[in-house]
C-alpha positions as a Markdown table, in Angstrom:
| # | Residue | x | y | z |
|---|---|---|---|---|
| 1 | Unk | 19.5 | -26.0 | -11.6 |
| 2 | Unk | 18.0 | -24.4 | -9.2 |
| 3 | Unk | 18.0 | -26.0 | -5.8 |
| 4 | Unk | 14.4 | -25.9 | -5.1 |
| 5 | Unk | 12.8 | -27.1 | -7.8 |
| 6 | Unk | 11.2 | -30.2 | -7.5 |
| 7 | Unk | 9.7 | -32.6 | -10.6 |
| 8 | Unk | 5.8 | -32.1 | -9.3 |
| 9 | Unk | 3.5 | -29.4 | -7.9 |
| 10 | Unk | 1.3 | -30.2 | -5.5 |
| 11 | Unk | -1.4 | -27.9 | -4.6 |
| 12 | Unk | -0.1 | -24.7 | -5.4 |
| 13 | Unk | -3.0 | -23.2 | -3.7 |
| 14 | Unk | -5.1 | -19.8 | -5.1 |
| 15 | Unk | -2.7 | -17.2 | -6.6 |
| 16 | Unk | -4.8 | -14.0 | -7.6 |
| 17 | Unk | -3.1 | -11.0 | -9.3 |
| 18 | Unk | -3.3 | -7.6 | -7.3 |
| 19 | Unk | -2.1 | -4.0 | -9.2 |
| 20 | Unk | -2.2 | -1.1 | -7.5 |
| 21 | Unk | -3.1 | 1.8 | -9.6 |
| 22 | Unk | -3.7 | 5.4 | -8.1 |
| 23 | Unk | -5.0 | 8.6 | -10.0 |
| 24 | Unk | -3.5 | 11.8 | -9.3 |
| 25 | Unk | -0.5 | 11.0 | -11.2 |
| 26 | Unk | 2.1 | 14.3 | -10.7 |
| 27 | Unk | 4.5 | 14.2 | -12.7 |
| 28 | Unk | 2.8 | 12.6 | -15.6 |
| 29 | Unk | -0.7 | 13.7 | -15.3 |
| 30 | Unk | -3.4 | 10.5 | -16.4 |
| 31 | Unk | 0.3 | 8.1 | -16.2 |
| 32 | Unk | -2.3 | 4.8 | -15.3 |
| 33 | Unk | -3.9 | 5.0 | -18.8 |
| 34 | Unk | -2.0 | 7.3 | -21.0 |
| 35 | Unk | -2.1 | 5.8 | -24.5 |
| 36 | Unk | 1.1 | 3.7 | -24.3 |
| 37 | Unk | 1.8 | 1.6 | -27.8 |
| 38 | Unk | -1.9 | 1.4 | -28.4 |
| 39 | Unk | -3.3 | 0.8 | -25.1 |
| 40 | Unk | -4.2 | 2.4 | -21.8 |
| 41 | Unk | -0.8 | 1.6 | -19.9 |
| 42 | Unk | -2.6 | -0.2 | -17.0 |
| 43 | Unk | -4.1 | -2.8 | -19.6 |
| 44 | Unk | -0.7 | -4.1 | -20.1 |
| 45 | Unk | 0.0 | -5.4 | -17.1 |
| 46 | Unk | -4.0 | -6.9 | -17.2 |
| 47 | Unk | -3.7 | -8.5 | -20.0 |
| 48 | Unk | -0.4 | -10.0 | -19.0 |
| 49 | Unk | -1.7 | -11.3 | -16.0 |
| 50 | Unk | -4.7 | -13.1 | -17.8 |
| 51 | Unk | -2.3 | -15.1 | -19.7 |
| 52 | Unk | -0.8 | -17.1 | -16.9 |
| 53 | Unk | -2.5 | -20.2 | -16.0 |
| 54 | Unk | -1.7 | -20.0 | -12.8 |
| 55 | Unk | -3.6 | -16.3 | -12.0 |
| 56 | Unk | -6.9 | -17.3 | -10.6 |
| 57 | Unk | -8.4 | -13.5 | -11.0 |
| 58 | Unk | -7.5 | -10.0 | -11.0 |
| 59 | Unk | -7.8 | -6.9 | -9.0 |
| 60 | Unk | -7.1 | -3.4 | -9.9 |
| 61 | Unk | -7.1 | -1.4 | -6.4 |
| 62 | Unk | -7.4 | 2.7 | -7.5 |
| 63 | Unk | -8.6 | 5.9 | -6.1 |
| 64 | Unk | -10.2 | 6.9 | -9.7 |
| 65 | Unk | -13.0 | 6.2 | -11.2 |
| 66 | Unk | -11.4 | 6.4 | -15.2 |
| 67 | Unk | -9.0 | 4.0 | -14.2 |
| 68 | Unk | -11.7 | 1.9 | -12.8 |
| 69 | Unk | -13.4 | 2.0 | -16.1 |
| 70 | Unk | -10.3 | 1.2 | -17.9 |
| 71 | Unk | -9.6 | -2.0 | -15.4 |
| 72 | Unk | -13.2 | -3.3 | -15.9 |
| 73 | Unk | -13.2 | -3.3 | -19.7 |
| 74 | Unk | -9.4 | -4.8 | -20.1 |
| 75 | Unk | -10.8 | -8.2 | -17.7 |
| 76 | Unk | -10.0 | -6.8 | -14.1 |
| 77 | Unk | -12.3 | -6.9 | -11.1 |
| 78 | Unk | -12.3 | -3.4 | -9.1 |
| 79 | Unk | -11.2 | -2.4 | -5.1 |
| 80 | Unk | -12.0 | 0.6 | -4.2 |
| 81 | Unk | -9.1 | 2.3 | -2.3 |
| 82 | Unk | -9.8 | 4.9 | 0.5 |
| 83 | Unk | -8.3 | 8.4 | 0.0 |
| 84 | Unk | -5.6 | 7.9 | 3.3 |
| 85 | Unk | -4.0 | 4.9 | 1.2 |
| 86 | Unk | -3.5 | 7.1 | -2.2 |
| 87 | Unk | -1.9 | 10.0 | -1.3 |
| 88 | Unk | 1.9 | 9.8 | -2.2 |
| 89 | Unk | 3.0 | 8.5 | 1.1 |
| 90 | Unk | 0.8 | 5.8 | 0.9 |
| 91 | Unk | 2.8 | 2.4 | 0.4 |
| 92 | Unk | 1.8 | -0.2 | -2.0 |
| 93 | Unk | 2.2 | -2.7 | 1.2 |
| 94 | Unk | -0.2 | -1.1 | 2.3 |
| 95 | Unk | -2.6 | -1.0 | -0.6 |
| 96 | Unk | -2.5 | -4.2 | -1.1 |
| 97 | Unk | -3.2 | -5.5 | 2.3 |
| 98 | Unk | -5.9 | -3.6 | 1.9 |
| 99 | Unk | -7.0 | -5.3 | -1.0 |
| 100 | Unk | -6.7 | -8.8 | 0.7 |
| 101 | Unk | -9.1 | -7.5 | 3.4 |
| 102 | Unk | -12.0 | -6.7 | 0.8 |
| 103 | Unk | -14.4 | -9.4 | 0.7 |
| 104 | Unk | -14.6 | -10.1 | -3.1 |
| 105 | Unk | -10.9 | -10.6 | -2.4 |
| 106 | Unk | -10.8 | -12.5 | 0.7 |
| 107 | Unk | -13.6 | -14.8 | 0.4 |
| 108 | Unk | -11.0 | -16.4 | -2.6 |
| 109 | Unk | -8.9 | -17.4 | 0.4 |
| 110 | Unk | -5.8 | -16.9 | -1.8 |
| 111 | Unk | -2.4 | -18.5 | -0.5 |
| 112 | Unk | -0.1 | -15.8 | -2.9 |
| 113 | Unk | -0.5 | -12.4 | -4.6 |
| 114 | Unk | 1.2 | -11.5 | -7.9 |
| 115 | Unk | 1.9 | -7.5 | -7.7 |
| 116 | Unk | 2.5 | -6.4 | -10.8 |
| 117 | Unk | 3.0 | -2.3 | -11.2 |
| 118 | Unk | 1.3 | -0.5 | -14.3 |
| 119 | Unk | 4.1 | 1.2 | -14.8 |
| 120 | Unk | 6.4 | -1.5 | -16.1 |
| 121 | Unk | 4.5 | -2.5 | -18.7 |
| 122 | Unk | 7.0 | -3.9 | -20.7 |
| 123 | Unk | 8.1 | -7.7 | -19.5 |
| 124 | Unk | 9.5 | -10.6 | -21.1 |
| 125 | Unk | 7.2 | -12.8 | -23.1 |
| 126 | Unk | 6.1 | -16.0 | -20.0 |
| 127 | Unk | 8.2 | -14.2 | -17.4 |
| 128 | Unk | 5.1 | -14.2 | -15.1 |
| 129 | Unk | 4.5 | -18.2 | -15.3 |
| 130 | Unk | 8.7 | -19.1 | -15.3 |
| 131 | Unk | 8.5 | -16.4 | -11.9 |
| 132 | Unk | 5.1 | -18.5 | -10.4 |
| 133 | Unk | 6.4 | -21.8 | -11.1 |
| 134 | Unk | 9.5 | -21.0 | -8.8 |
| 135 | Unk | 8.0 | -19.4 | -6.4 |
| 136 | Unk | 5.6 | -22.7 | -6.0 |
| 137 | Unk | 8.5 | -24.7 | -6.5 |
| 138 | Unk | 10.4 | -22.9 | -3.4 |
| 139 | Unk | 6.7 | -21.8 | -1.9 |
| 140 | Unk | 7.7 | -23.6 | 1.4 |
| 141 | Unk | 11.5 | -22.3 | 1.7 |
| 142 | Unk | 10.2 | -18.5 | 0.5 |
| 143 | Unk | 8.1 | -15.7 | 1.7 |
| 144 | Unk | 8.2 | -14.2 | -1.4 |
| 145 | Unk | 9.7 | -13.8 | -4.8 |
| 146 | Unk | 11.0 | -10.6 | -6.4 |
| 147 | Unk | 12.1 | -10.5 | -10.1 |
| 148 | Unk | 16.1 | -8.5 | -10.3 |
| 149 | Unk | 18.6 | -7.5 | -12.9 |
| 150 | Unk | 22.0 | -7.1 | -12.0 |
| 151 | Unk | 23.8 | -4.2 | -11.9 |
| 152 | Unk | 26.4 | -2.9 | -14.3 |
| 153 | Unk | 27.0 | 0.2 | -12.7 |
| 154 | Unk | 29.7 | 1.3 | -10.1 |
| 155 | Unk | 27.7 | 2.8 | -7.2 |
| 156 | Unk | 28.7 | 4.8 | -4.1 |
| 157 | Unk | 27.1 | 7.6 | -2.1 |
| 158 | Unk | 28.2 | 10.8 | -1.5 |
| 159 | Unk | 28.9 | 11.1 | 2.3 |
| 160 | Unk | 30.3 | 15.1 | 3.7 |
| 161 | Unk | 30.7 | 15.5 | 0.1 |
| 162 | Unk | 33.0 | 12.8 | 0.2 |
| 163 | Unk | 32.5 | 10.0 | -2.9 |
| 164 | Unk | 32.5 | 6.5 | -1.4 |
| 165 | Unk | 31.9 | 3.6 | -3.7 |
| 166 | Unk | 29.3 | 0.7 | -2.6 |
| 167 | Unk | 29.5 | -2.1 | -5.4 |
| 168 | Unk | 33.6 | -2.0 | -6.3 |
| 169 | Unk | 36.4 | -0.5 | -5.6 |
| 170 | Unk | 38.1 | 2.6 | -6.6 |
| 171 | Unk | 39.8 | 1.4 | -9.9 |
| 172 | Unk | 38.3 | -1.7 | -9.8 |
| 173 | Unk | 38.0 | -3.2 | -13.5 |
| 174 | Unk | 34.0 | -3.9 | -14.5 |
| 175 | Unk | 34.6 | -7.5 | -14.9 |
| 176 | Unk | 36.7 | -8.0 | -11.7 |
| 177 | Unk | 33.6 | -6.7 | -9.7 |
| 178 | Unk | 31.6 | -8.7 | -7.5 |
| 179 | Unk | 27.7 | -9.5 | -9.2 |
| 180 | Unk | 25.7 | -7.3 | -7.3 |
| 181 | Unk | 21.5 | -6.9 | -8.5 |
| 182 | Unk | 19.0 | -4.2 | -8.3 |
| 183 | Unk | 15.1 | -4.7 | -8.0 |
| 184 | Unk | 13.7 | -3.9 | -11.2 |
| 185 | Unk | 9.7 | -3.8 | -10.0 |
| 186 | Unk | 8.5 | -6.3 | -13.0 |
| 187 | Unk | 7.5 | -9.0 | -10.5 |
| 188 | Unk | 6.7 | -9.5 | -7.2 |
| 189 | Unk | 4.7 | -12.6 | -5.6 |
| 190 | Unk | 4.2 | -12.9 | -2.0 |
| 191 | Unk | 2.6 | -15.4 | 0.3 |
| 192 | Unk | -0.9 | -13.5 | 1.3 |
| 193 | Unk | 0.3 | -14.1 | 5.3 |
| 194 | Unk | 3.2 | -12.4 | 4.8 |
| 195 | Unk | 1.2 | -8.7 | 4.0 |
| 196 | Unk | -1.4 | -9.4 | 5.8 |
| 197 | Unk | 0.7 | -10.0 | 9.2 |
| 198 | Unk | 3.7 | -7.7 | 8.1 |
| 199 | Unk | 2.2 | -5.3 | 6.1 |
| 200 | Unk | 5.6 | -6.0 | 3.8 |
| 201 | Unk | 5.5 | -7.6 | 0.0 |
| 202 | Unk | 8.6 | -9.2 | 1.1 |
| 203 | Unk | 9.1 | -11.2 | 4.4 |
| 204 | Unk | 12.3 | -12.0 | 4.8 |
| 205 | Unk | 13.4 | -15.3 | 2.9 |
| 206 | Unk | 13.2 | -13.4 | -0.6 |
| 207 | Unk | 13.8 | -15.2 | -3.9 |
| 208 | Unk | 15.6 | -13.3 | -6.5 |
| 209 | Unk | 14.0 | -14.1 | -10.3 |
| 210 | Unk | 17.4 | -12.9 | -12.6 |
| 211 | Unk | 15.9 | -11.0 | -15.6 |
| 212 | Unk | 18.5 | -10.4 | -18.5 |
| 213 | Unk | 16.0 | -8.0 | -20.5 |
| 214 | Unk | 16.2 | -4.5 | -21.9 |
| 215 | Unk | 12.7 | -4.4 | -20.2 |
| 216 | Unk | 14.3 | -4.5 | -16.6 |
| 217 | Unk | 14.9 | -0.5 | -17.1 |
| 218 | Unk | 11.8 | 0.7 | -17.8 |
| 219 | Unk | 9.7 | 2.3 | -15.2 |
| 220 | Unk | 7.1 | 5.1 | -16.4 |
| 221 | Unk | 7.0 | 8.2 | -14.1 |
| 222 | Unk | 7.5 | 10.6 | -16.4 |
| 223 | Unk | 6.7 | 12.0 | -20.4 |
| 224 | Unk | 10.7 | 11.1 | -21.1 |
| 225 | Unk | 9.9 | 7.9 | -19.0 |
| 226 | Unk | 7.0 | 6.8 | -21.7 |
| 227 | Unk | 8.8 | 8.1 | -24.9 |
| 228 | Unk | 11.7 | 5.8 | -24.1 |
| 229 | Unk | 9.3 | 2.8 | -23.2 |
| 230 | Unk | 7.7 | 3.1 | -26.4 |
| 231 | Unk | 10.8 | 3.2 | -28.3 |
| 232 | Unk | 12.2 | 0.1 | -26.6 |
| 233 | Unk | 9.0 | -1.6 | -26.8 |
| 234 | Unk | 8.7 | -0.9 | -30.5 |
| 235 | Unk | 12.4 | -1.9 | -31.0 |
| 236 | Unk | 11.7 | -5.3 | -29.1 |
| 237 | Unk | 8.7 | -6.1 | -31.0 |
| 238 | Unk | 7.0 | -7.5 | -27.5 |
| 239 | Unk | 4.2 | -8.8 | -27.5 |
| 240 | Unk | 1.5 | -6.3 | -26.3 |
């Protein structure tokens, strides 16, 4: 059993969801509102957040009017993102921090932020609620919670044209490898103070929430990614 689990959660505070969704995608034009299994891509993350009883409000930070229109239709509120936070070089943390400083968001005085990426539209049922509960049960001991999945690949790097293993020893069997994990992008929950004071979604004390799901590898940035995600979504009958 998780060492942080307590019998009763007291005063969880307000938790809001912020979804970063800028326009002008280059590899997949209109990506964030492209049709995905019958709904705009962005809609899946909004609807997932709406199903979680712990989420007090949902905001989409965007620079794009079409994205804003879709977000409002599906029940989210809008934070208009400035151009300088909408470039290829702008970080997600900077966009979330900007949103937190918006008057309609700051007036809620949220204690934590759930960040959902619209490019990860497939999530196991109840994952958001489970992650929020894990975060709340450890909130005095951590800065953030992120979803991770076990890495089953033998990862290495190439230095001076020479391959060097990083997660294993050459010749080692997969079942003998020390377990390693990757950030799958499905869930980020962060204390508001960390984002505001450090412009960071992580902090130093990051609680992992391990997810074993075919959805963990879904991240839509190209047409091939979209086609694969649709195949996986249909195959596993996700509640979308």
